[in-house]
C-alpha positions as CSV (number, residue, x, y, z in Angstrom):
1,X,-59.6,-263.0,-131.3
2,X,-63.0,-264.4,-130.7
3,X,-63.9,-264.0,-134.4
4,X,-66.7,-266.5,-134.2
5,X,-68.5,-264.4,-131.6
6,X,-69.3,-261.6,-134.0
7,X,-73.0,-261.0,-134.7
8,X,-74.9,-258.9,-137.2
9,X,-76.4,-255.5,-136.6
10,X,-74.5,-253.3,-134.2
11,X,-71.9,-255.9,-133.8
12,X,-72.5,-256.6,-130.1
13,X,-70.8,-259.8,-128.7
14,X,-73.1,-262.4,-127.1
15,X,-70.3,-263.4,-124.8
16,X,-70.2,-260.0,-123.1
17,X,-72.8,-258.9,-120.6
18,X,-75.8,-257.2,-122.3
19,X,-77.4,-255.9,-119.1
20,X,-78.4,-252.2,-119.1
21,X,-75.6,-250.0,-118.0
22,X,-77.6,-247.1,-116.8
23,X,-76.3,-246.6,-113.2
24,X,-78.8,-246.3,-110.4
25,X,-78.1,-245.0,-107.0
26,X,-77.8,-248.4,-105.6
27,X,-75.4,-249.7,-108.2
28,X,-73.1,-246.8,-108.6
29,X,-70.1,-248.4,-106.7
30,X,-70.4,-251.6,-108.8
31,X,-70.4,-249.6,-112.1
32,X,-66.8,-248.4,-111.5
33,X,-65.8,-251.9,-110.6
34,X,-67.4,-253.2,-113.8
35,X,-65.6,-250.6,-115.9
36,X,-62.2,-251.6,-114.3
37,X,-62.9,-255.3,-114.9
38,X,-63.8,-254.9,-118.5
39,X,-60.7,-252.7,-119.1
40,X,-58.5,-255.3,-117.5
41,X,-59.7,-257.9,-119.9
42,X,-58.7,-255.9,-123.0
43,X,-55.3,-255.0,-124.3
44,X,-52.9,-253.4,-123.4
45,X,-53.7,-254.6,-119.9
46,X,-54.4,-258.1,-121.3
47,X,-52.3,-260.0,-123.8
48,X,-52.5,-258.8,-127.4
49,X,-54.3,-262.0,-128.4
50,X,-57.1,-261.4,-125.9
51,X,-60.7,-261.3,-127.1
52,X,-62.1,-257.9,-128.0
53,X,-65.6,-258.9,-127.1
54,X,-65.7,-256.8,-123.8
55,X,-65.0,-253.7,-125.8
56,X,-68.7,-253.3,-126.9
57,X,-69.9,-253.6,-123.3
58,X,-67.3,-251.2,-122.1
59,X,-68.3,-248.6,-124.7
60,X,-72.0,-249.2,-123.7
61,X,-71.2,-248.5,-120.1
62,X,-69.3,-245.4,-121.1
63,X,-72.1,-243.9,-123.2
64,X,-74.7,-244.7,-120.5
65,X,-73.0,-242.7,-117.8
66,X,-75.0,-239.4,-117.4
67,X,-73.2,-236.2,-118.5
68,X,-75.1,-234.1,-116.0
69,X,-75.9,-234.4,-112.3
70,X,-78.8,-233.0,-110.3
71,X,-78.2,-229.7,-108.5
72,X,-79.1,-231.4,-105.3
73,X,-76.5,-234.2,-105.8
74,X,-74.1,-234.7,-103.0
75,X,-70.3,-234.1,-103.4
76,X,-69.8,-237.9,-103.3
77,X,-72.2,-238.5,-106.1
78,X,-70.5,-235.8,-108.2
79,X,-67.1,-237.4,-107.5
80,X,-68.4,-240.9,-108.4
81,X,-69.8,-239.6,-111.8
82,X,-66.5,-237.8,-112.5
83,X,-64.5,-240.9,-111.7
84,X,-66.7,-243.2,-113.8
85,X,-66.4,-241.0,-116.9
86,X,-62.7,-240.5,-116.5
87,X,-62.0,-244.2,-116.0
88,X,-64.0,-245.3,-118.9
89,X,-62.7,-242.6,-121.2
90,X,-59.1,-243.4,-120.7
91,X,-59.5,-247.1,-120.5
92,X,-61.1,-247.2,-124.0
93,X,-58.5,-244.7,-125.2
94,X,-55.7,-247.0,-124.2
95,X,-57.3,-250.0,-125.9
96,X,-57.7,-248.1,-129.2
97,X,-54.2,-246.7,-129.0
98,X,-52.9,-250.3,-128.7
99,X,-55.0,-251.4,-131.6
100,X,-53.9,-248.5,-133.8
101,X,-50.2,-249.1,-133.1
102,X,-50.5,-252.8,-133.9
103,X,-52.3,-252.2,-137.2
104,X,-55.6,-253.7,-136.2
105,X,-57.7,-250.6,-137.0
106,X,-56.0,-249.3,-140.2
107,X,-54.1,-250.7,-143.1
108,X,-54.2,-254.0,-144.9
109,X,-53.5,-257.0,-142.7
110,X,-52.0,-259.8,-144.8
111,X,-51.3,-263.5,-144.1
112,X,-48.7,-265.4,-146.0
113,X,-49.8,-268.5,-147.8
114,X,-47.3,-270.7,-149.6
115,X,-48.2,-272.4,-152.8
116,X,-46.7,-275.2,-154.7
117,X,-43.3,-274.6,-156.3
118,X,-43.3,-274.1,-160.0
119,X,-46.5,-272.0,-160.1
120,X,-44.4,-268.9,-160.7
121,X,-46.3,-266.9,-158.1
122,X,-44.0,-267.3,-155.1
123,X,-45.7,-266.1,-151.9
124,X,-49.2,-264.8,-152.4
125,X,-50.5,-262.2,-150.0
126,X,-54.2,-262.1,-149.2
127,X,-56.4,-260.5,-146.5
128,X,-58.4,-262.9,-144.4
129,X,-62.1,-262.2,-144.8
130,X,-62.8,-262.8,-141.1
131,X,-60.1,-260.4,-140.0
132,X,-61.6,-257.8,-142.3
133,X,-64.9,-258.3,-140.5
134,X,-63.2,-257.7,-137.2
135,X,-61.6,-254.6,-138.5
136,X,-65.0,-253.2,-139.7
137,X,-66.5,-254.0,-136.3
138,X,-63.6,-252.2,-134.6
139,X,-64.1,-249.2,-136.8
140,X,-67.8,-249.0,-135.8
141,X,-66.8,-249.2,-132.1
142,X,-64.2,-246.6,-132.8
143,X,-66.7,-244.2,-134.3
144,X,-69.1,-244.7,-131.3
145,X,-66.3,-243.9,-128.9
146,X,-65.2,-240.8,-130.8
147,X,-68.8,-239.5,-131.1
148,X,-69.5,-239.9,-127.4
149,X,-66.2,-238.4,-126.3
150,X,-66.9,-235.3,-128.4
151,X,-70.2,-235.1,-126.6
152,X,-68.3,-235.3,-123.3
153,X,-66.1,-232.4,-124.4
154,X,-69.0,-230.2,-125.0
155,X,-71.7,-231.3,-122.6
156,X,-70.2,-232.8,-119.4
157,X,-70.9,-230.8,-116.3
158,X,-67.4,-230.9,-114.9
159,X,-64.7,-228.8,-116.5
160,X,-61.9,-231.2,-115.7
161,X,-63.6,-234.0,-117.4
162,X,-64.3,-231.9,-120.5
163,X,-60.7,-230.9,-120.8
164,X,-59.5,-234.4,-120.2
165,X,-61.8,-235.7,-123.0
166,X,-60.5,-233.0,-125.4
167,X,-56.9,-234.0,-124.6
168,X,-57.8,-237.7,-125.2
169,X,-59.2,-237.0,-128.6
170,X,-56.2,-235.0,-129.7
171,X,-53.9,-237.7,-128.4
172,X,-55.7,-240.2,-130.6
173,X,-55.4,-237.8,-133.5
174,X,-51.7,-237.9,-133.1
175,X,-51.4,-241.6,-132.7
176,X,-53.6,-242.3,-135.7
177,X,-51.8,-239.7,-137.9
178,X,-48.3,-241.1,-137.1
179,X,-49.5,-244.7,-138.0
180,X,-51.1,-243.5,-141.2
181,X,-47.8,-241.8,-142.1
182,X,-46.0,-245.0,-141.6
183,X,-48.2,-246.8,-144.1
184,X,-47.4,-244.4,-146.9
185,X,-44.7,-245.8,-149.2
186,X,-43.0,-242.4,-149.5
187,X,-43.5,-241.5,-145.9
188,X,-45.6,-238.5,-146.7
189,X,-47.1,-236.8,-143.7
190,X,-50.7,-237.9,-143.1
191,X,-53.3,-236.5,-140.8
192,X,-56.3,-238.2,-139.1
193,X,-58.9,-235.7,-140.5
194,X,-61.8,-238.1,-139.8
195,X,-60.9,-238.1,-136.1
196,X,-60.4,-234.3,-136.0
197,X,-63.9,-233.8,-137.4
198,X,-65.3,-234.9,-134.1
199,X,-63.3,-232.2,-132.4
200,X,-64.6,-229.6,-135.0
201,X,-68.2,-230.6,-134.2
202,X,-67.6,-230.5,-130.5
203,X,-66.3,-226.9,-130.7
204,X,-68.8,-225.6,-133.3
205,X,-72.0,-227.4,-132.3
206,X,-71.7,-228.3,-128.6
207,X,-74.3,-230.7,-127.2
208,X,-74.8,-228.8,-124.0
209,X,-78.0,-226.9,-123.0
210,X,-76.9,-223.5,-124.3
211,X,-75.3,-224.6,-127.5
212,X,-72.3,-222.3,-126.8
213,X,-68.7,-223.5,-126.6
214,X,-67.4,-223.3,-123.1
215,X,-64.7,-220.8,-122.3
216,X,-62.5,-223.5,-120.7
217,X,-62.7,-225.7,-123.8
218,X,-61.9,-222.8,-126.1
219,X,-59.0,-221.8,-124.0
220,X,-57.6,-225.4,-123.9
221,X,-58.0,-225.7,-127.6
222,X,-55.6,-222.9,-128.1
223,X,-52.8,-225.2,-126.9
224,X,-52.9,-226.8,-130.4
225,X,-54.7,-224.1,-132.4
226,X,-52.2,-221.4,-131.8
227,X,-49.0,-223.5,-131.9
228,X,-49.4,-226.4,-134.4
229,X,-49.5,-225.5,-138.1
230,X,-50.9,-228.9,-139.1
231,X,-53.7,-228.8,-136.6
232,X,-54.7,-225.3,-137.6
233,X,-54.6,-226.1,-141.3
234,X,-56.8,-229.2,-141.1
235,X,-59.2,-227.6,-138.6
236,X,-59.7,-224.7,-141.0
237,X,-60.4,-227.0,-144.0
238,X,-62.8,-229.2,-142.1
239,X,-64.5,-226.4,-140.4
240,X,-65.1,-224.7,-143.8
241,X,-66.6,-227.9,-145.1
242,X,-68.8,-228.3,-142.0
243,X,-70.0,-224.7,-142.1
244,X,-70.7,-224.8,-145.8
245,X,-73.3,-227.6,-145.3
246,X,-75.6,-224.9,-143.6
247,X,-75.2,-222.3,-146.4
248,X,-78.1,-221.6,-148.8
249,X,-77.9,-223.3,-152.1
250,X,-79.0,-222.1,-155.5
251,X,-80.2,-225.6,-156.4
252,X,-80.5,-229.0,-154.7
253,X,-82.0,-229.9,-151.4
254,X,-82.4,-227.1,-148.7
255,X,-79.7,-227.0,-146.1
256,X,-80.3,-228.3,-142.6
257,X,-81.6,-225.9,-139.9
258,X,-78.8,-223.6,-138.7
259,X,-77.9,-224.2,-135.0
260,X,-78.5,-221.1,-133.0
261,X,-74.9,-220.6,-131.9
262,X,-73.0,-222.1,-134.8
263,X,-71.8,-218.7,-136.2
264,X,-71.0,-217.4,-132.7
265,X,-68.9,-220.4,-131.8
266,X,-67.0,-220.3,-135.1
267,X,-66.2,-216.6,-134.4
268,X,-65.1,-217.4,-130.9
269,X,-62.6,-220.0,-132.1
270,X,-61.3,-217.8,-134.9
271,X,-61.0,-214.8,-132.5
272,X,-58.6,-216.8,-130.4
273,X,-56.2,-217.4,-133.2
274,X,-53.3,-215.2,-132.5
275,X,-50.6,-216.7,-134.6
276,X,-51.0,-217.0,-138.4
277,X,-47.9,-217.6,-140.5
278,X,-46.8,-214.7,-142.7
279,X,-44.0,-216.6,-144.5
280,X,-43.1,-220.2,-145.4
281,X,-40.2,-220.2,-142.9
282,X,-42.8,-219.9,-140.1
283,X,-44.4,-223.2,-141.0
284,X,-42.2,-225.2,-138.7
285,X,-44.3,-226.5,-135.8
286,X,-46.1,-229.8,-136.2
287,X,-48.2,-231.8,-133.8
288,X,-48.1,-235.0,-135.9
289,X,-45.7,-236.1,-138.6
290,X,-43.3,-233.6,-140.1
291,X,-44.0,-232.9,-143.8
292,X,-41.1,-233.3,-146.1
293,X,-40.7,-231.5,-149.4
294,X,-39.2,-234.0,-152.0
295,X,-37.0,-233.1,-154.9
296,X,-38.4,-233.3,-158.4
297,X,-36.6,-236.6,-159.2
298,X,-37.5,-238.3,-155.9
299,X,-40.4,-240.2,-157.4
300,X,-38.1,-241.9,-159.9
301,X,-38.1,-245.6,-159.5
302,X,-35.0,-247.1,-157.9
303,X,-32.8,-249.3,-160.0
304,X,-32.2,-252.9,-159.1
305,X,-28.6,-252.2,-158.1
306,X,-29.4,-249.3,-155.8
307,X,-28.4,-249.7,-152.2
308,X,-30.9,-249.9,-149.4
309,X,-28.7,-247.9,-147.0
310,X,-30.8,-244.8,-147.4
311,X,-34.1,-246.6,-146.8
312,X,-35.3,-245.6,-143.3
313,X,-36.9,-249.0,-142.9
314,X,-34.1,-251.1,-144.4
315,X,-33.0,-252.1,-140.9
316,X,-36.2,-254.1,-140.3
317,X,-38.0,-251.5,-138.1
318,X,-41.6,-250.6,-138.9
319,X,-40.8,-246.9,-138.8
320,X,-44.3,-246.2,-137.4
321,X,-43.2,-243.4,-135.1
322,X,-40.0,-242.3,-136.8
323,X,-41.6,-239.0,-138.1
324,X,-43.0,-237.3,-135.1
325,X,-43.0,-233.7,-134.0
326,X,-40.7,-234.7,-131.1
327,X,-37.7,-235.2,-133.4
328,X,-36.6,-231.6,-132.8
329,X,-36.6,-228.4,-134.6
330,X,-33.9,-229.5,-137.1
331,X,-36.3,-231.6,-139.2
332,X,-38.9,-228.9,-139.3
333,X,-36.4,-226.3,-140.2
334,X,-34.9,-228.5,-142.9
335,X,-38.3,-229.2,-144.3
336,X,-39.2,-225.5,-144.5
337,X,-35.8,-224.8,-146.1
338,X,-36.3,-227.4,-148.8
339,X,-39.9,-226.2,-149.4
340,X,-38.7,-222.7,-149.8
341,X,-35.9,-223.8,-152.2
342,X,-38.3,-225.9,-154.3
343,X,-40.9,-223.1,-154.4
344,X,-38.2,-220.7,-155.6
345,X,-37.2,-223.1,-158.3
346,X,-40.8,-223.5,-159.5
347,X,-41.2,-227.1,-158.2
348,X,-44.5,-226.3,-156.5
349,X,-45.9,-229.7,-157.3
350,X,-43.4,-231.3,-154.9
351,X,-44.2,-228.9,-152.0
352,X,-46.8,-230.5,-149.6
353,X,-49.8,-228.4,-148.7
354,X,-48.6,-228.1,-145.1
355,X,-45.5,-226.4,-146.3
356,X,-47.3,-224.0,-148.6
357,X,-48.1,-220.6,-147.2
358,X,-50.7,-220.1,-150.0
359,X,-52.5,-223.3,-149.0
360,X,-52.7,-222.1,-145.3
361,X,-54.0,-218.7,-146.4
362,X,-56.5,-220.3,-148.7
363,X,-57.8,-222.6,-145.9
364,X,-58.1,-219.6,-143.6
365,X,-60.0,-217.7,-146.3
366,X,-62.4,-220.6,-147.1
367,X,-63.3,-220.9,-143.4
368,X,-64.0,-217.1,-143.1
369,X,-66.0,-217.1,-146.4
370,X,-68.1,-220.0,-145.0
371,X,-68.8,-218.1,-141.8
372,X,-69.7,-214.9,-143.6
373,X,-72.0,-216.8,-146.0
374,X,-74.3,-217.8,-143.0
375,X,-77.0,-215.6,-141.5
376,X,-75.6,-213.3,-138.7
377,X,-77.0,-211.4,-135.9
378,X,-75.9,-207.8,-135.4
379,X,-73.7,-208.6,-132.4
380,X,-71.9,-211.3,-134.4
381,X,-71.3,-208.9,-137.3
382,X,-69.8,-206.4,-134.8
383,X,-67.4,-209.1,-133.5
384,X,-66.2,-209.9,-137.0
385,X,-65.9,-206.3,-138.1
386,X,-63.8,-205.3,-135.0
387,X,-61.0,-207.7,-135.8
388,X,-61.5,-207.9,-139.6
389,X,-58.9,-205.4,-140.7
390,X,-56.2,-206.6,-138.4
391,X,-56.7,-210.4,-137.9
392,X,-58.4,-211.4,-141.1
393,X,-57.7,-209.3,-144.2
394,X,-53.9,-209.5,-144.0
395,X,-54.0,-213.3,-144.2
396,X,-56.5,-213.8,-147.1
397,X,-55.4,-214.8,-150.6
398,X,-58.2,-212.7,-152.2
399,X,-59.3,-210.0,-149.7
400,X,-61.5,-208.4,-152.3
401,X,-64.0,-211.3,-152.0
402,X,-65.2,-209.7,-148.8
403,X,-66.2,-206.4,-150.5
404,X,-69.9,-207.3,-151.0
405,X,-70.2,-208.3,-147.4
406,X,-68.6,-205.1,-146.1
407,X,-70.7,-203.0,-148.4
408,X,-73.8,-204.7,-147.0
409,X,-72.6,-203.9,-143.5
410,X,-72.1,-200.3,-144.5
411,X,-75.7,-200.1,-145.8
412,X,-77.0,-201.2,-142.4
413,X,-75.6,-198.0,-140.8
414,X,-75.3,-197.3,-137.1
415,X,-72.5,-199.1,-135.3
416,X,-72.2,-201.9,-137.9
417,X,-71.7,-199.3,-140.6
418,X,-69.1,-197.5,-138.6
419,X,-67.1,-200.7,-137.9
420,X,-67.3,-201.7,-141.6
421,X,-65.3,-198.6,-142.5
422,X,-62.1,-200.2,-141.3
423,X,-62.4,-203.1,-143.7
424,X,-63.5,-200.9,-146.6
425,X,-60.6,-198.5,-146.0
426,X,-58.1,-201.5,-146.0
427,X,-59.5,-202.8,-149.3
428,X,-59.4,-199.3,-150.9
429,X,-55.9,-198.5,-149.7
430,X,-54.1,-201.8,-150.1
431,X,-56.1,-203.8,-152.6
432,X,-57.3,-201.2,-155.1
433,X,-61.0,-201.4,-154.4
434,X,-63.0,-199.0,-156.4
435,X,-66.0,-197.6,-154.5
436,X,-67.6,-194.7,-156.5
437,X,-70.3,-194.0,-153.9
438,X,-68.0,-194.2,-150.9
439,X,-68.4,-190.6,-149.7
440,X,-72.2,-190.9,-150.1
441,X,-72.1,-194.0,-147.8
442,X,-69.8,-192.2,-145.4
443,X,-72.1,-189.2,-145.3
444,X,-75.1,-191.4,-144.5
445,X,-73.3,-192.6,-141.4
446,X,-73.4,-189.1,-139.9
447,X,-76.6,-189.5,-138.0
448,X,-77.7,-188.9,-134.4
449,X,-76.2,-192.1,-133.1
450,X,-72.7,-191.5,-134.5
451,X,-71.7,-189.2,-131.6
452,X,-73.2,-191.5,-128.9
453,X,-71.8,-194.9,-129.9
454,X,-68.9,-196.7,-128.2
455,X,-66.8,-196.6,-131.4
456,X,-66.9,-192.9,-131.9
457,X,-63.1,-192.5,-131.6
458,X,-62.5,-195.1,-134.3
459,X,-65.0,-193.4,-136.6
460,X,-63.4,-190.0,-136.3
461,X,-59.9,-191.5,-136.8
462,X,-61.1,-192.9,-140.1
463,X,-63.1,-189.9,-141.1
464,X,-60.0,-187.7,-140.6
465,X,-58.1,-190.0,-143.0
466,X,-60.9,-190.0,-145.6
467,X,-61.2,-186.1,-145.5
468,X,-57.4,-185.6,-145.8
469,X,-57.3,-185.3,-149.6
470,X,-57.1,-181.7,-150.9
471,X,-58.8,-182.8,-154.1
472,X,-62.2,-183.2,-152.5
473,X,-64.8,-180.8,-153.8
474,X,-65.7,-177.9,-151.5
475,X,-69.4,-178.7,-151.7
476,X,-68.7,-182.2,-150.3
477,X,-66.5,-181.0,-147.5
478,X,-68.9,-178.2,-146.5
479,X,-71.7,-180.8,-146.2
480,X,-69.6,-182.9,-143.8
481,X,-68.8,-179.7,-141.8
482,X,-72.4,-178.6,-141.6
483,X,-73.7,-182.1,-140.7
484,X,-71.2,-182.4,-137.9
485,X,-72.1,-178.9,-136.6
486,X,-75.8,-179.8,-136.7
487,X,-75.2,-183.0,-134.8
488,X,-73.1,-181.3,-132.2
489,X,-76.1,-179.2,-131.0
490,X,-77.6,-182.4,-129.5
491,X,-74.4,-184.1,-128.5
492,X,-72.7,-184.7,-125.2
493,X,-69.9,-182.4,-124.1
494,X,-67.4,-185.2,-124.7
495,X,-68.6,-185.5,-128.3
496,X,-68.6,-181.7,-128.9
497,X,-65.0,-181.6,-127.7
498,X,-64.2,-183.9,-130.6
499,X,-66.3,-182.2,-133.2
500,X,-65.0,-178.6,-132.7
501,X,-61.3,-179.3,-133.4
502,X,-62.3,-181.7,-136.2
503,X,-64.2,-179.0,-137.9
504,X,-61.4,-176.5,-137.3
505,X,-58.9,-178.9,-139.0
506,X,-61.2,-179.3,-142.0
507,X,-61.5,-175.6,-142.5
508,X,-57.7,-175.2,-142.3
509,X,-57.3,-178.1,-144.7
510,X,-59.9,-176.7,-147.2
511,X,-59.7,-172.9,-147.1
512,X,-62.5,-172.6,-149.7
513,X,-64.9,-173.5,-146.9
514,X,-63.9,-170.6,-144.7
515,X,-66.9,-168.7,-146.1
516,X,-69.0,-170.8,-143.7
517,X,-67.4,-168.9,-140.8
518,X,-67.1,-165.4,-142.2
519,X,-70.3,-165.1,-144.1
520,X,-72.3,-162.0,-143.3
521,X,-76.0,-161.6,-143.7
522,X,-75.7,-158.2,-145.3
523,X,-76.1,-158.1,-149.1
524,X,-77.0,-161.8,-149.4
525,X,-79.9,-163.0,-151.5
526,X,-81.0,-165.7,-149.1
527,X,-83.6,-165.3,-146.5
528,X,-81.7,-165.9,-143.4
529,X,-84.8,-167.0,-141.5
530,X,-84.3,-170.3,-143.3
531,X,-81.0,-172.1,-143.5
532,X,-80.0,-172.9,-147.1
533,X,-78.5,-176.2,-145.9
534,X,-80.8,-179.2,-146.6
535,X,-80.1,-181.6,-143.8
536,X,-82.3,-184.3,-145.4
537,X,-80.4,-184.5,-148.7
538,X,-78.5,-187.8,-149.0
539,X,-76.1,-186.6,-151.7
540,X,-73.4,-184.5,-150.0
541,X,-72.7,-182.6,-153.2
542,X,-76.3,-181.2,-153.4
543,X,-77.0,-180.1,-149.8
544,X,-76.4,-176.4,-150.3
545,X,-74.0,-176.4,-147.4
546,X,-71.6,-174.0,-149.0
547,X,-74.2,-171.3,-149.1
548,X,-74.9,-171.6,-145.4
549,X,-73.0,-170.6,-142.3
550,X,-71.8,-172.3,-139.2
551,X,-74.3,-170.8,-136.8
552,X,-74.3,-174.1,-134.9
553,X,-70.7,-173.4,-133.7
554,X,-71.7,-169.9,-132.7
555,X,-74.5,-171.4,-130.6
556,X,-71.9,-173.7,-128.9
557,X,-70.0,-170.6,-127.8
558,X,-72.8,-170.2,-125.2
559,X,-72.7,-173.8,-124.0
560,X,-73.3,-174.4,-120.3
561,X,-69.9,-176.1,-119.8
562,X,-67.0,-173.6,-119.8
563,X,-64.5,-175.9,-121.5
564,X,-66.9,-176.4,-124.4
565,X,-67.8,-172.8,-124.8
566,X,-64.1,-171.7,-124.6
567,X,-63.1,-174.3,-127.2
568,X,-65.9,-173.1,-129.6
569,X,-64.7,-169.5,-129.4
570,X,-61.7,-170.4,-131.4
571,X,-63.7,-169.6,-134.5
572,X,-64.1,-165.9,-133.4
573,X,-60.3,-165.5,-133.6
574,X,-58.0,-165.3,-136.5
575,X,-57.5,-168.8,-137.7
576,X,-53.7,-168.8,-137.8
577,X,-53.2,-171.6,-135.3
578,X,-51.8,-174.9,-136.2
579,X,-54.2,-177.8,-136.8
580,X,-55.3,-179.6,-133.7
581,X,-53.8,-183.0,-132.8
582,X,-57.0,-185.0,-132.9
583,X,-55.7,-187.8,-130.7
584,X,-55.9,-185.4,-127.8
585,X,-59.6,-185.0,-128.2
586,X,-60.9,-188.4,-129.5
587,X,-61.1,-190.4,-126.2
588,X,-62.9,-187.9,-124.0
589,X,-65.9,-188.9,-121.9
590,X,-67.9,-187.5,-119.0
591,X,-65.4,-189.1,-116.7
592,X,-62.4,-187.4,-118.3
593,X,-64.1,-184.0,-118.4
594,X,-65.0,-184.2,-114.7
595,X,-61.4,-185.3,-113.9
596,X,-60.1,-182.4,-115.9
597,X,-62.3,-179.9,-114.0
598,X,-61.4,-181.4,-110.6
599,X,-57.7,-181.3,-111.4
600,X,-57.8,-177.7,-112.7
601,X,-55.7,-175.4,-110.7
602,X,-57.2,-172.0,-109.8
603,X,-54.8,-169.3,-110.7
604,X,-56.9,-166.2,-109.8
605,X,-58.7,-166.2,-106.4
606,X,-62.4,-165.5,-106.8
607,X,-63.7,-162.2,-105.4
608,X,-65.0,-162.1,-101.9
609,X,-68.7,-162.5,-101.4
610,X,-70.9,-159.6,-100.5
611,X,-71.7,-159.3,-96.7
612,X,-74.8,-161.2,-95.7
613,X,-77.5,-159.0,-94.1
614,X,-78.4,-159.6,-90.5
615,X,-81.4,-161.9,-90.1
616,X,-84.5,-161.3,-88.0
617,X,-84.3,-163.1,-84.7
618,X,-87.7,-164.7,-85.1
619,X,-88.9,-168.2,-86.2
620,X,-89.1,-167.3,-89.8
621,X,-85.7,-165.7,-89.9
622,X,-84.9,-167.4,-93.2
623,X,-87.1,-164.7,-94.9
624,X,-85.6,-161.3,-95.7
625,X,-86.4,-158.3,-93.4
626,X,-89.8,-156.7,-93.8
627,X,-90.5,-153.1,-94.4
628,X,-93.0,-151.1,-92.5
629,X,-96.2,-149.9,-94.3
630,X,-97.0,-146.3,-94.2
631,X,-100.0,-144.1,-94.8
632,X,-103.6,-145.2,-95.0
633,X,-102.7,-148.9,-95.5
634,X,-100.9,-148.9,-92.2
635,X,-103.8,-147.3,-90.4
636,X,-106.4,-149.7,-91.7
637,X,-104.3,-152.9,-91.4
638,X,-103.3,-152.5,-87.8
639,X,-106.0,-153.3,-85.3
640,X,-104.0,-152.4,-82.3
641,X,-102.2,-149.5,-83.8
642,X,-99.0,-151.4,-84.6
643,X,-97.4,-151.1,-88.1
644,X,-97.3,-154.3,-90.2
645,X,-94.1,-155.4,-92.0
646,X,-94.4,-156.2,-95.7
647,X,-92.1,-158.9,-97.2
648,X,-89.7,-157.5,-99.8
649,X,-89.4,-160.5,-102.2
650,X,-92.2,-162.4,-104.0
651,X,-91.5,-165.8,-102.3
652,X,-91.8,-164.2,-98.8
653,X,-95.0,-162.5,-99.9
654,X,-96.6,-165.7,-101.1
655,X,-95.5,-167.5,-97.9
656,X,-97.1,-164.8,-95.8
657,X,-100.3,-164.9,-97.9
């Protein structure tokens, strides 16, 4: 094993070549050859007893290969770089897989040493100090390889190499996890979290120029992220810990500077999560070892006379890879069934975390709370709010913990405030959130932008739900009606088409507000030259809207677009129609209005046009005919006795002048 060749410091072997590995243009072909030669001298290509000294040089060559190529580089140079990284990546991966499976990277390696008979100690097990030094050296090389491979995942210029590196890391996670499971006396499922942390960092803090996770890498990650329950659970727990290191602390040292795209990358990964378990029976897909729920008395020590027939390793096998995800669905289903049975009986201590739905939801919640605890840009807040009520809140153990963040978003107003309504409504409806000033916050969102934003249909759907209750005070409902009418005066036709039926439905739902439509100016004490409605009042119960009238809707009856004016005239008729189905009006835009007008069938033919008068057959025939002047003006204007023609219309007169 070349134990004597170990040195201090980085642990670099003097036997191996220490020349600089940075490839130059003249040595590029020999670099690939050098990588192949070093890989051939290491196991598994070489015997298991071969020296591990070349591993340090192979890793040094691997880390020295550039991750980017010049834009002017030839196709051959790009292919050489791609081949070098790929060869070194998988050569070193094969070496470490061999070392892991043979217990040279993990576990306690023991050598048997016989002692004199009669000492009463039998065979004493001890770990050789030199072997332990080799193991520590290997672990240092292991960390170097993982760290650089994570950098390849995020920063290499070629997409194929990036995806290959990600698959290599996940393959090592599985190999290491299965071996760690085999070392556990009770064969409890273990997971290589320390190795997965490198994947977490590659996804959240990429080492590329932009700092954003690549779309190809994020899509490839879904192969494990969406399907494997154990990968999802440990990614969430480690991502939460990693994100929490950047959160502000009440005491202690300040956090490190926040990477520019850390929050955005975390949201990108969590956005792609489409499968979150909703019951314990759905926890049945494992990438590594299958967790097993043990009975309450399974930890009882076995008696001396017990048989070894039930011991999975009684046949002399190591059992390293006995508990893999490839055993079939029967083991996973059996584990889930046992976990459900134990949980029903109250034996929650014997249910592994991977089989606990509560544990998965708590990990999901901790990760989201860690994200929301970091500073966010407006666009990032919008991305979270869009999916919060559907993809996040249903899977949290304590959804009410998001209340403060949602209220802060509602305070911002604008698009962010509108999107926050979905989350607040879910907390109010399903989780008993008490929000005394809710309608005041809702009223504050009715500003000029609300009828012009992209999420206008979503806002009106929620507003319709919030205004459904017949127990709302008339003063409050009248304020919402007046504010919407005032905003409609400066809105687009598509928005007005939404506001008019919405106001009609509110009036039908709250008959006490009908006075806004039928109020007459005769006999009133108010000076109607000034509207009693105070549009600047923030409290919807104190605006004076109930003393006003809907003159805004009367103005819309003279709108330039016929479809809008016709719709607004519904308030001039007896209001005995059924309420409008709002879904028919929410998604209108300029495009839909134009399509509607173009597709409209003309039932009545338009009247014939009046006959066009005959034009003068002269150069300026586009002017109307002129009339002859009579009297003194004609005598004075004509020098040769001819009458002059005077233009009839003002445009012709100006042109003649």
